[in-house]
Structure formats: structure tokens, C-alpha cells
TIBA-210652 format. One record per atom (N, C-alpha, C): y, x, z; residue in one letter. Coordinates in steps of 0.02 Angstrom, whole numbers, plus 50000, padded with zeros to 5 digits. Each point is the difference from the previous one (the first is absolute). Last residue first. Example, Ala and Ser with C-alpha at 12.3 -4.5 7.8 and 13.67 -1.06 7.14 Angstrom:
2
498885064250354s 500595004250003s 500554996150037s 497145001549996a 500594995550000a 500605004550000a 
# end
This chain:
475
508624758449574g 500624996650019g 500184994449955g 498045014749976s 499964996350067s 500624995950012s 499955014149807i 499434995449995i 499994995250061i 501575017649997q 500224994649952q 499424994749990q 499645019150143d 500514995650028d 500174994549949d 498535016549930q 499704996150048q 500504995050032q 500825015949845s 499574995149968s 499694995250049s 501175018050087t 500514995549972t 499574994349965t 498825018250081s 500224995950058s 500484994549972s 499185016249851f 499444995550021f 500294995850057f 501475015949919l 499824995349944l 499494995050023l 500535017350149s 500574995449997s 499864994449943s 498535018950011g 499914995650062g 500544994050001g 500275017249841l 499424996149984l 499854995050057l 501715015750038r 500214995149951r 499454995649978r 499465017250152h 500454995550028h 500244994849950h 498735017849920i 499554995150042i 500434994950032i 501135017249889a 499654995249949a 499554995450035a 501105016650129s 500484995149976s 499694994949950s 498675018350077e 500194995450060e 500464994449972e 499595017549853i 499404995750004i 500114994950060i 501665016049970e 500014995749945e 499354994950001e 500245017250168p 500474994650009p 500004995249944p 497705012950008t 500695001550003t 500464994750017t 497375006950004h 500414994850023h 500735002050010h 498075009949818p 500335000950064p 500484994250020p 498034993849832n 500605004249997n 500255000850074n 498124985849931g 499865007249976g 500595004149999g 499404976050057c 500285004150047c 499905007449985c 499994973249879n 499815007249996n 500365004250051n 499304972550006l 500565005249995l 499695006849999l 499274972449947r 499825006650020r 500585004449987r 499724972250061l 500225005349958l 499705006850017l 499864969950040c 499905006950018c 500255004749948c 499814975349999n 500465001750050n 499935007350024n 498554990049837r 500624999049972r 500585002250049r 497385000449998y 500495004850031y 500684999749968y 497934991349849m 500214999450071m 500485004750019m 498844996349780g 500724998850011g 500204998850072g 497865005849885s 500104992650004s 500714998550017s 499195022749980p 499904996749935p 500094992550004p 501185019650153s 499544994550005s 499884996949930s 501715016150060f 499425003350032f 499424994850008f 502194994649912l 499675004749953l 499425003850030l 501444985450128e 499514996049959e 499665004449948e 501775008350155g 499334999450026g 499484996349952g 502235014749920p 499854993650033p 499244999450016p 501475022949982v 499484996449965v 499824993450037v 502445013949975f 499415000150040f 499444996549957f 502865009349996a 499364998649969a 499425000450052a 502864999049966l 499484999750052l 499364997949965l 502415000849922n 499655006749994n 499395000650054n 501394980049952q 500265004550053q 499685006750001q 499304983749850t 500734999949988t 500375004350055t 497674995350019i 500115005249951i 500735000649983i 499244982950149a 499975006750026a 500205005149953a 499814977349935k 500595001450035k 500015007050030k 498034993249892e 500575000249950e 500665001150036e 498074996650133y 500025006849967y 500585000349949y 499354980350127l 500555003950024l 500005006949969l 498314984649943q 500624997249984q 500565004250023q 497865006950058m 500075000649928m 500664996949977m 499354998650232t 500285006749984t 500065000549918t 500184979050176d 499595001949941d 500315006349970d 499994985450251i 500305005049956i 499525001749942i 499504985450192e 500424996649951e 500325004949951e 498515006750184e 499664996549948e 500474997249945e 500665022550145p 499894992950011p 499784996249941p 499375025249982l 500644996350017l 499844992750021l 498625025149980e 499944992749995e 500564996450028e 499285026049899v 500484995950040v 499854992849984v 498925027049974w 499934992849980w 500414995850050w 500105027349912l 500074995150054l 499934993049972l 499275027949934v 500264993649977v 499984995450063v 499125023149967f 500754999650012f 500274993749970f 497505012750104g 500384997949945g 500764999750013g 498304994350197g 500045005249956g 500374998149943g 499604985450174q 499585005850029q 499985005949953q 501754977150039p 499585004149958p 499685005950040p 500964975950055q 499945005950035q 499605004949968q 501514976449922s 499445003750005s 500065006150042s 501554977950033l 499915006449968l 499325002950004l 501694975150013r 499385003850024r 499935006749960r 502144981350067t 499665004149955t 499425003750030t 501734983850098s 499284998749997s 499605004449952s 502475001550024a 499665001250065a 499264998749994a 501345009249783p 500014993850039p 499555000650063p 500935023349909f 499684994349968f 500044993550050f 500825022250064y 500454996549951y 499694994049965y 498985015450177r 500674998350020r 500384995749952r 497755007149954s 500024996050068s 500674998450019s 499715014649812v 499824992949985v 500024995350062v 500375022850034a 500524997449962a 499894992749984a 498245012550100d 500564998950049d 500564996749961d 498195006349871q 499824994750045q 500584998250048q 500235019149864m 500064993549962m 499834993950044m 499635021350093a 500744998949991a 500144993549962a 497775007450018a 500274997450066a 500764998449997a 498945009649812v 499784993050010v 500244997350063v 500465022549956q 500374995649956q 499784993150004q 498855016350124r 500684999150025r 500394995249957r 497855005949928e 499944996050060e 500674998750034e 499865014849811y 499904992849980y 499964995350059y 500155023450043t 500594997649972t 499944992349981t 498085011750081r 500514998850052r 500644997149975r 498355006149842r 499804994450039r 500474998150056r 500385019649874l 500184993549960l 499774994050039l 499445021750082s 500704998650010s 500184993349965s 497815007449972r 500154998850069r 500724998450015r 499335006249782i 499854993150015i 500054998650074i 500445022249917h 500444994949971h 499864993350026h 498535017350048r 500595000950036r 500554994849984r 497955000349882e 499924998050067e 500655000550044e 499985008049773y 499944992450004y 499944998050072y 499945023049945a 500684997450002a 499984992050007a 498145016449974g 500164997250068g 500684997050004g 498775010149803s 500445003950038s 500124997850071s 498674987549834e 499665006050023e 500475004350046e 500914980949889l 499524998150055l 499655006450028l 501425003049819y 500404997850055y 499544997850059y 499035006649796e 500295005350029e 500404998250062e 499094982749868a 499445003950031a 500245006150040a 501504987049866l 499834996350064l 499435004250036l 500695008449791v 500564999850047v 499794997650070v 498494998149818h 500015006650029h 500565000650051h 499894980349878q 499435000450045q 499985006650036q 501674996649838t 500104996250063t 499455000450048t 499695008749788i 500515003750035i 500134997150071i 498594988449843p 499675005750036p 500505004250036p 500064973349931n 500385006349989n 499665005450039n 498334980849941t 500685000050035t 500295006749996t 498214988449816g 500095004350060g 500704999550030g 499294978549857g 499755007150001g 500105004150059g 500514975849942s 500535004750008s 499765007549993s 498684978649951i 500654997950014i 500545005850000i 497575003149974i 500214995949948i 500754998950006i 498925012650168t 499945003249936t 500264996149944t 499844990350210k 500495004949999k 500035003749939k 498254984950037q 500644996449987q 500605004950000q 497885008850045l 500064997449928l 500624996749988l 499545006750223a 500165005749957a 500054998249926a 499324983250150i 500705001850011i 500205005849957i 497724993550005k 500394994949971k 500765001950000k 498535014250119a 499865000749924a 500454994949966a 500035000150243r 500325005749969r 499954999749923r 499224985450191h 500314997049939h 500325005849963h 498845001850214k 499494999149950k 500384997649932k 501675011750152g 499314998150024g 499544999049942g 502465007350000a 499684993849971a 499354997550023a 502415012750058a 499315001850018a 499594993749985a 502565008849906l 499554995050028l 499355003150013l 502825006749955f 499285001449992f 499634994150027f 502635009249898g 499604996750049g 499305001749992g 502695005449907l 499355002750010l 499644996650057l 502435001349914r 499574995349960r 499265002650005r 502255008650083l 499385003849986l 499554996149955l 502094991550096s 499985002749934s 499425003949980s 500494991150223p 499744994649951p 499995002549927p 499695016050224s 500504998149949s 499734994249958s 499145007750225l 500295005849966l 500554998649952l 498984983050138s 500075006050043s 500285006049965s 499514978349899k 500434998650054k 500065005750049k 498635001549803s 500654997949981s 500504998650054s 497565008049966f 500465003550041f 500784998249986f 497444986049982s 500385005049963s 500545003050051s 497554982749969s 500535002350038s 500425004649954s 497524983650040c 500615002149957c 500585002450037c 497114993150023l 500625002750035l 500505001949947l 497764983650009i 500425004449955i 500655001350037i 497354991050073v 500745000050014v 500315005149956v 497634996950011n 500284993449969n 500734999150021n 498065016050054g 500415001749941g 500374994849967g 498644999950211a 499664997749939a 500385001849937a 500635004150234v 499375003349989v 499634998249938v 502605000150136d 499624997749937d 499365003949992d 501945002550158f 499434996150025f 499574997549942f 501975012949964a 499645004450045a 499384995950026a 501644989449856k 499515004249965k 499585004150046k 501834987050073i 499384996049992i 499485004549969i 501895014250117p 499944994549949p 499324996450006p 501265012350212w 499505001149949w 500074994249950w 502085010350145p 499474995050001p 499515000849944p 501355020050134r 499994996349935r 499474994050004r 501265009250227s 499515002349951s 499994995349939s 501534996050173e 499895007450016e 499485002549949e 501604980049917s 499555001450057s 499865007250008s 501224987949824f 500435002150054f 499575002050062f 499575001849716h 499894996350058h 500485002750059h 499595006349753l 500654998250031l 499944996050061l 498215006949852d 500265005950026d 500644999050040d 498934981749884g 499575002150052g 500285006750033g 500804985649807y 500405000950062y 499565002950054y 499074994949786l 500595003249985l 500405002350063l 497764988849936d 500135003450063d 500645004349992d 498584978049896d 500565003949982d 500195003350068d 497624988449899e 500455001750061e 500565004649979e 497934981749920i 500495004949965i 500545000850052i 497354990249999v 500615000650035v 500445005649967v 497964982449903t 500285006750012t 500645000150039t 497644982750001f 500665001149971f 500305006850019f 497744990550064g 500105002549934g 500745000049970g 498854994850224r 500144994549955r 500185001849929r 499415016150174e 499524994650007e 500104994349946e 501585018350024a 499375002149975a 499444994849997a 502114995050096a 500075001149926a 499335002049971a 500174998550237m 500014993649968m 499995000649922m 500235019650130k 499344997450005k 499944993149958k 502105010150027a 499595004449956a 499284996849998a 501514990050149l 500194998349933l 499525004149951l 499805004150230r 499754993549984r 500164998349925r 500945019850086r 499235000849999r 499704993249979r 502304999850042k 499845004049938k 499245001149991k 500764989550198s 500134995649942s 499865003449937s 499865013150194d 499474995050001d 500094995249942d 501715016150044d 499405002649968d 499424995349995d 502494990349994p 499585004050046p 499395002149964p 502324996449868m 499334996450018m 499675004050052m 502664999249955v 499445004249993v 499394996250025v 502714993949899s 499434999150048s 499475005149982s 502234994649895g 499885005850041g 499474999950046g 500974983349827l 500004998950073l 499965006550039l 500004994549744p 500635001250036p 500025000650078p 498365011649903n 500664998649963n 499954992549984n 498555016250190s 500064995749943s 500714999249979s 498655016650146a 500734999249991a 500114995649940a 497615004149993n 500415004050047n 500744999849982n 498374987249878a 499784999650071a 500405003950045a 500264986749761v 500225006250029v 499844999450072v 498844987349770l 500404999950061l 500215007150017l 498264982149847l 500545004949984l 500505000350058l 497364991449921c 500524999050054c 500475006149992c 498124986249825a 500275006250029a 500484997650058a 498674983949883a 499775005949968a 500215006650031a 499504973350087v 500495005750002v 499695006049967v 498854978950030k 500494999349954k 500535005649998k 497904994450138g 499965004649945g 500524999449949g 499654988050219q 499764996649937q 499945004649939q 500895007250217r 499364997950011r 499734996949938r 502275009250052s 499555003749955s 499294997250003s 501894991450131a 500174999749931a 499475002749953a 499775001350243l 499924993549972l 500124999449930l 500425020950098d 499304998350007d 499844993149973d 502215007050022l 499675002649940l 499284998849996l 501214993650192a 500194995649943a 499685002949937a 499655012250193e 499694993450006e 500134995949940e 501115020750023i 499295001349979i 499664993050001i 502605005349968s 499574996050045s 499275000749972s 502145018049965i 499624994349970i 499514997150050i 501775015050123g 499824999249932g 499614994049979g 501035008150217t 499325002249988t 499784998749925t 502254994850090r 499795006250034r 499355002749971r 501074979649922p 500485005149995p 499825006850032p 498214982749888d 500365000450064d 500535005649997d 498934982849806t 500065007150020t 500415000650062t 498484981649824p 500495000950048p 499975007250027p 499374994749750i 499645000650058i 500545001050061i 499904991149720e 500365002850059e 499624999050063e 499335002949731l 499844995750058l 500325003050064l 500355001349714a 500085002750067a 499804994950050a 499345005849725q 500244995950045q 500035002650071q 500195011449737l 499554998850061l 500394995250047l 500675011849784g 499714993349996g 499554998550060g 501345019949954l 499325000649981l 499684993349995l 502275003150066s 499955003449934s 499275000349972s 500514991350223e 500314995549951e 499885003149928e 499335012650187l 499584994049992l 500254995649943l 501415018050060l 499375002249966l 499514994849989l 501964995550127q 500145000949930q 499405002149958q 499844998150232l 499974993649971l 500185000249923l 500145019650132m 499264998049989m 500004993349969m 502075007850054l 499765003449940l 499284998749995l 501194990850190y 500094996749932y 499755003849944y 498964999550253y 500435004249955y 500104996649933y 499404983750207g 499735005849968g 500505003449952g 499794980850228p 500305002449941p 499685006649977p 498394992450033s 500594995149993s 500415000550062s 497885014249842e 500394998750062e 500544995149990e 497854998849836v 500575004150017v 500304998450066v 497724996449814a 500264998750063a 500595004950018a 499044990849751v 500065006050050v 500324998050062v 498544988249774t 500444999550054t 500025006450044t 499644995149724d 499695001050062d 500514999050056d 500544999449763g 499814993750031g 499635000650068g 499925020249827p 500574994950002p 499704993750028p 498705020550088q 500124997649934q 500554994850004q 499175022950162t 500134993449986t 500084998249927t 499605022250098v 499564995850037v 500174992549991v 501155018949884a 499305002050003a 499574994850036a 502384997749982r 499704999349932r 499245001250006r 501315004250192l 499914992649986l 499674999249936l 500475021950061a 499464997050042a 499904993049987a 501755011149886l 499355001949977l 499424997150040l 502204996350074a 499904996449938a 499335001849973a 500795011650184l 499834993150019l 499774995749938l 500765022449969a 499374999950036a 499774992950017a 502165003449908e 499475000349949e 499335000450032e 501814999950145t 499954993649961t 499495000249946t 500555019150130c 499544995650038c 499924992949962c 500645022449854s 500274995750052s 499464995850037s 499245011849806n 500715000249992n 500294994850049n 497595013250052t 500354994749958t 500745001149995t 497365011150063i 500715001150003i 500334995649952i 497524998050127v 500334999649931v 500785000950018v 497415003250139i 500765000549995i 500204999649927i 497675001150090e 500284993350002e 500754999749988e 498645020450021e 499804996549936e 500244992549998e 500325015350187a 500375002049945a 499904995949941a 499784990450250a 499585003449952a 500415002349941a 500934996450257l 499864996549936l 499545004449964l 499935003850261p 500365001049942p 499854995249941p 500824993150220g 499735002149932g 499355004050013g 501664990850165g 499264998449999g 499705001049937g 502365004750046w 499874992850012w 499254998349993w 500965022149964s 500394997950057s 499854992750016s 499055011349814l 499675002250062l 500384997050060l 500844998849774s 499584994350020s 499595001550065s 501305016549881r 500414995450041r 499614994250026r 498945015749863k 500145003150061k 500414995150041k 499564993549785i 499344999650041i 500155003050067i 501695001949842l 499924992850020l 499434999250045l 500345021149901q 500504998650051q 499974992850028q 498625006449815r 499815004250059r 500474998250061r 500544991749784v 499454996450030v 499795003150064v 501595011149877l 500304994550034l 499434995650031l 499375018749873a 500405002650058a 500284994050040a 498784996249788p 499605001550065p 500415002250058p 500874983249804e 500015007450016e 499625001350063e 499624979749817d 500195001650067d 500005007450017d 499374988849788m 500654997550016m 500245002850068m 498215002349787n 500125003950059n 500694999050029n 499514987149814i 499405000350033i 500035003750069i 501744996949834h 499844993450026h 499364999650035h 501895020749957s 499304997749990s 500004992850029s 501745022249894g 499854994550046g 499294996849992g 501885023149939g 499454995149983g 500014994050050g 501585018550014e 499695001549934e 499494994949977e 501285003550214l 500354995649952l 499715000749930l 499225013050185l 499934993350021l 500294995049947l 499975024950009k 499604996249949k 499884992950017k 501225017050134p 500374997949943p 499584996249946p 500065006850262h 499494996649956h 500274997749937h 501245012850166r 499365002250008r 499444996649961r 502374993549983r 499925007449987r 499295002750007r 500534977050055a 500085001449926a 499985007349978a 499884994350229v 499424997749968v 500045001049922v 501925004250139g 499475005150008g 499334997949965g 501844985249993a 500155006249961a 499445005050009a 499814980650122y 499964998449931y 500145006449958y 500305000950229l 499345000049983l 499894998849930l 502174998550087r 499755007249995r 499265000249981r 500984978850032h 500275003449936h 499755007150000h 499444987850191l 499584998149941l 500325003049935l 501165003650199a 499375003650001a 499564997649944a 502054989050023a 500075007149982a 499355003750004a 499984977250072v 500095000949927v 500095007549976v 499194985250212p 500045007449986p 500065001849925p 500954977650142l 499425002549962l 500085007349986l 501624984450109l 499435001050042l 499405003149969l 502104993849889s 500125005750051s 499425001450045s 500044981949834p 499875006749972p 500085005450055p 499304975550080a 500635003449978a 499815006849974a 498184980349981p 500325004650051p 500635003049971p 498914975349936l 500065006949976l 500295004550053l 499364973949937a 499755003850053a 499965007449978a 501694979649910a 499425003949985a 499835004450059a 501894986850061a 499474996149958a 499395004649988a 502165005450114f 499584996450046f 499384996949959f 502295015249974p 499315001849977p 499444996250045p 502634993049911a 499675002850061a 499245000349986a 501835003149803m 499624994750032m 499675003450061m 501425011049836g 500314997450059g 499604994850037g 499395004349746p 500405004850043p 500334995850055p 497704990449904r 500685000249979r 500405004850046r 497604992850013t 500195007049979t 500745000649977t 498864979050067s 500095004550057s 500175007149983s 499504982849835t 500694999150032t 500115004950058t 497875000149895q 500575002149956q 500654999750031q 498234990450111l 499915007450005l 500545003149953l 499804976149992i 500265002450068i 499975007550008i 499084990649803r 500784998550003r 500275002350065r 497655000649976v 500305005449958v 500764998950000v 498704984050112l 500035006250035l 500355005549960l 499634978449908r 500494999850053r 500105006750033r 498354997949834q 500674998949971q 500505000450058q 497685001250063t 500315005649964t 500694999349977t 498324984750118v 500545003150037v 500395005049957v 497824982850007d 500604999649956d 500585003050038d 497084994850008v 500575003950027v 500594999749946v 497864982350065q 500235004749950q 500645003250031q 498174991050172v 500514997749956v 500165005549949v 497884990450191a 500355006049962a 500564997049953a 499214987750235s 499795000849932s 500415005349970s 500404991950221e 499255000949997e 499755001549931e 502485005550115l 499684995349962l 499215001949998l 501415007950216t 500055000649931t 499584994749963t 501385004850246t 499374997449973t 500115000149922t 501315017550165r 500024993449970r 499304997949970r 501285017150200a 499514999749948a 499874992949974a 502365010150107s 499394995850014s 499535001149941s 501875018650093p 499904994449957p 499334996150014p 501145012850207e 499715001749937e 499934993849951e 501905002850198p 499304998749993p 499805001949928p 502055012850123r 499864993949961r 499234999049999r 501785012950187p 499485000449955p 499854993649963p 502455007650080a 499424996250028a 499435000749950a 501805019250006s 499974993249976s 499374997350031s 501455020750117a 499394997749957a 500074992449982a 501975019050049h 499714993650029h 499434997449955h 500645026450013r 500174993849967r 499684993950039r 500935024950082v 499404996349996v 500184992949972v 501585021449944f 499854994850051f 499384996449986f 501665023749924f 499424995649988f 499854995750059f 502545010349936g 499325002350012g 499464995249983g 502545000449980s 499764997950070s 499305003050012s 501405000149791q 500335004050052q 499784998050073q 499044983649829p 500475005149978p 500415002950059p 497464990750019r 500714996950003r 500495005449986r 497174995149956a 500545004650006a 500684996250000a 497414992650084e 500494999249951e 500595004950013e 497114995450052v 500675002050025v 500484998349943v 497764993649975l 500015000750074l 500725002050024l 498954997049769g 500354994350029g 500065000250077g 499065016249837r 499524995850028r 500374993650032r 501285017649900d 499554996849950d 499524994950030d 501295012350146e 500414995249968e 499634996649943e 498975017750114l 500104994150043l 500364994749971l 499975019949882q 499374997249994q 499964993750047q 501895013650008r 500004995749936r 499324996649990r 500275014850183l 500404993750009l 500014995549940l 498945021449989a 499604995750040a 500414993350014a 501085016749872q 499404997149967q 499644994950040q 501705012250103v 500274994849953v 499484996649959v 499425018750135v 500154994150039v 500264994149960v 499635020749891t 499354997150023t 500144993850041t 501905012449935s 499694996249942s 499354997050016s 501045014150159a 500394993549996a 499694996049945a 498345017350114s 500635000449960s 500324992950000s 498545006750216l 499944998449928l 500635001049967l 499335000050243r 499975006949962r 499804998549929r 500434983850181r 499325000549971r 499925006749959r 502074994850119e 499434998750044e 499325001249969e 501965002149866d 500045004950050d 499354999250049d 500344984349826s 499875006349971s 500015005350056s 500554978350057l 499305000449989l 499845006649967l 502284996850049r 499594999750061r 499285000949985r 501454997249815r 500085006850035r 499555000350064r 500124979449886v 499625004849960v 500025006950032v 500274979550168s 500355002249939s 499535005049962s 498964980150152p 500315006450009p 500365002649933p 499674974150012l 499595005650005l 500385006250012l 500574974250077r 500235005449950r 499495005650011r 499624972450035d 500075006750035d 500205005249946d 499454977049951g 500685001250013g 500125006850032g 497594989850019p 500504998249946p 500695000750030p 498325015550123r 500044992949990r 500544998649943r 498305020050111l 500634999349966l 500014993249976l 498245002750123t 500385004650038t 500675000749966t 498104986449928g 500614996850030g 500425005050040g 498035003449852s 499804998850067s 500594996650040s 500265005949765a 499404995450006a 499894998150077a 501575016949950i 500304993549981i 499444994550011i 499375022150032l 500464998150053l 500284993349983l 498685010149837s 499614997750060s 500424997650058s 501035009149808g 499734993449987g 499574997050055g 500795022650012l 500544995050014l 499774993149986l 498475016449954e 500164999850069e 500574995750017e 499425003449775n 499484995950038n 500114999950072n 501485013049869a 500084993349979a 499484995350038a 499825023650018l 500554997850033l 500124992149988l 498335010549879r 499815000150066r 500554997450047r 500425002949766e 499554994550015e 499764999350074e 501315018449932y 500424994350000y 499574993750009y 498865020749979r 500414999650062r 500404993950005r 497704998949865l 500645004349995l 500404998550060l 497244998949985m 500644995650000m 500595005050001m 
# end
């Protein structure tokens, strides 16, 4: 632990224990520097970290003071879903919203992307230059058969040891992003018209994939803390009508839930017994907030019936466009689909990622990034608690960097989105996380950016918009 982090944790503990109370002034930078024998810049870093966590606030020419905590908000409610599968129709609305969110000056609350300042872009630039020098022949050819660089496959296997692996080298396919991995998996194990069980609320990109492939979605109730209901999935899959289950077990998007190991074990066993495939997006597994990395469902798979998909887009750079999957018994079908659709994945990027993983830099980076995301989520929760309507409910993410917000029932976030963008406020309305259009009073916020005064102001304005709408409806 770095010195400033140690100091921030010590002061944070004093605040949590009540030794330092709301409104108390913290010791000055000079005093902390002298007493702790730390540089002034180290002390300032510690105080800024406490500020990011929402524990203290800086007052001009007065110093840092313990912040008055907002009252904790209840978690969103788990909703009863439809008993039958439905056609998915979200793409057109979603594309418009995501395009709008990229306008200059728009508050970055829509797309779940990390701030560029949090990513090791300079280190990746150096690796690209080094790989190009050391392997000049990488650009001289390509292959639709030998698609996976052994150096990267080896590093992925080594990483799987941290969650009960290892994966088998022969089941790994390197892909152009996690999205391609999910699409390849779906193509390999389903046919148009098949039913796929999904979380509710569930990640909208997964719903887009179902829509594009002509698949039907069966929404399964999902708990904000423990993820998809195994009991509901058990009932839904008894008649053999479910071809696959598509979900995010670790730090789900949008709830941030993590399935308990027992539920993961039960799901893997159920899928094997009933003949449906589990397609697991583990994109956020490395971004957990717990002491140890949560195991994916794949760790409990003894039948080769769980397909693990992931990438490094949320931890290293979205622009890498590099993902992978561990296909189990479906590897041959998936490799064939990959060969037909896109061929081999960029070999230079594969070597860059392999060298970055091998150097140990990824582990150092990800440890720091996890703490940063956790602070940013906490700061966003605090701001929403202070500025949104009184009966607002908030998720308690266990990883990742998105926040699910449930507003009073009378508020329609899709209708209010049009007003929001005129104020440069973008978000993703809740109904886009449900193929049946539920969650109209909900929204997802991206917490991937440092919680600056500009972010705080934008949340304040967004909260005012929702509160005004509620007053107009009830008044």
C-alpha cells in the first residue's frame, strides 16, 4: 500500500468510527506532514482520495472538513418478470441514445467507459512500438486457421489459476472484443427462434445480439446483490425450451451483483443436466471490490458446457478490441464461426497484451484501478443520494463502475431523456435493459470518470430534473 493510501485509510477509519465527526476540521496539510513525516504532496494526495470517496470536502482558505453523510438509500427491488419469451427490439432506440451521449460537452453518464486518464495508454504505446521492432514479420501475413498467438494463450491460462483454473489451451479462441466472443458463442449453440434466458435487468448489448440473431429473450428475475434467480431459471428450463443462458455473474451490468459460489455451481450443474449452454460474460471479474477475485461459473463447469467470454476493454483500453473465450466442448463450432466471420485477431495486439500481462504490470495496474472505481462509485452514490428524489433506490455494486438507480414509479426516464440532453445530461434509460420494456422509472449511470466538481454539478442538475418532473406529476 502506498503512503498516501495508508494515510487516507487511517483518516477514513477515524471518520467511520465517529472519532472525526461531520463538520470537524481535519489537521492541516503542514501538521499532517510534520507529524507523519510525509511530504506535503503525499498528504494532499491522501486528502484528495478522501474527497473522492465523499468523506471530506475542501473549503477555500479553510482546509478539509468531514462531510455530512447522506442518508443511505434502499436497494432497487427485484421485479417479477414475464413467464414467456419475447422478441427483442432495443437497437434503434439504444443507438440513438449512445450517439447522443458522444456530443461535445455531454456529461459522461451513458456509455460504460473508463476515463482515458485511468488507463495505461503510454505503456501500451511503448509496447506496440517494441513489438513492431522485435516481430517485424507480424504484418507480412495472416491466417484464418492459426488465429491464436501462443504467448497470449499462455498468459490467459496463467491468469485463470487465480480463480480455480487452469483453462485448457485447446478451448481458447482470441476474438475481436468480448462482443464478438458473445456473438460467436450464441451462433454456435442456438438457431433463430430459440429462447435464451437473460438477467432482468440485463446488459443491453446482450439484448442487441439476441435481436440481431433472431433469438427470443426470457427474462429471469435478478437480485441486486446475488444475481439471477436460480430457482426461477430452474422452473423456466424444466420443459427444455431454453437453449442458452446469457449472463454476467461477476459485477453484473447494470446491477453490479455477484452470484454466490453455490448459485454458480448449481447453474453449471443444471445446464449440464438439461442440455442448455451457459454463456458467461466475465468482463468485470477483475474489477471486483472484494478481497479476492470471485470465481466465474466456468470454474464449476465439469461438462464443458459453460462458455466464458471476456476482454480487457474496461481495464486497459476499449480501443484494443481484443477479447477471448474459453469454449469448452463448443470450441470446434466457435472456431469455425470465427474463421468464416472475421478470421484471425490482430497478432500485434495479441503480442502487446501478452507482454503486458507477463511483465506483471497488469496486476499492479488492476489493483489500483479497482480501488479507483470503488471510490468513484461511492462518490456517485453519495451525490445521487443528496440530489435525487427522496424515495430513490440505489444499487450497491460489488465491482465494475456502473450504478443502477430506481426512481419513484411515476417518473419515466425515457421521456425525460429528451429534456436531459438539452442540458448536456446523458444516461441510459432503464427500459433498454429489458426486452419487455420494464424499468421505465430506472436508469444506469456510468461512474468511470473521476468525481470532479463538474460531475457533481451534472448529477445535481439531473436530480433537479427528476425532482421537478415528480412535483409536476404529483402536483
